C-alpha positions, 0 to 999 in steps of 0.5 A: 895478650894485649892491644897494640896501635898501628902507627904507619906503614910502607909499600912493599912490592913483593914480586916483580914478575907479577907485582904483589903489593903489600902494605907493611904496617908498624905497630907499637905497644907498651910493657911495664912502661917501655915501648916496643914495636913490631910489624904486620901487613895487609895486601893491596891491589896496587900502590895507590890502594896501599897509599890510601890504606895507610891513613885509614889503618893508622891508629887502629888497634890489634891484639898481639902476644909478646914474649914476657922474657923478651918483650921486643918479640911480638906477633899479632893474633888477630887475623884481620885489621878492619876489613883486611886480612892480616899477612904474616912473614914466612921464616922460610921464604921471607915473603908475606902470606895470609895468616892462618890459624887452625881453630881448636874445638873442645867437642 
């Protein structure tokens, strides 16, 4: 695990019938002196909200995991960025959805 920094973002309208606004955020991280980047996203109520969020979220840190043999492959393990739930991109549909991880307990 390591920290990455949110660098900026762009607005994506995921559905045209009932618009779903997604703010796709780019993050960067360094491994052994080389820099890499990845993407995550948060939902927005409209494009104005998304535009307002870009400078608010820029510079924030999130915790990521990366593949040590292919450090360009990474994903956030945080489920929130500030007050906003992070989204993940589905390999099946290609759409951004809310991140959910099953909590494991040792009871």
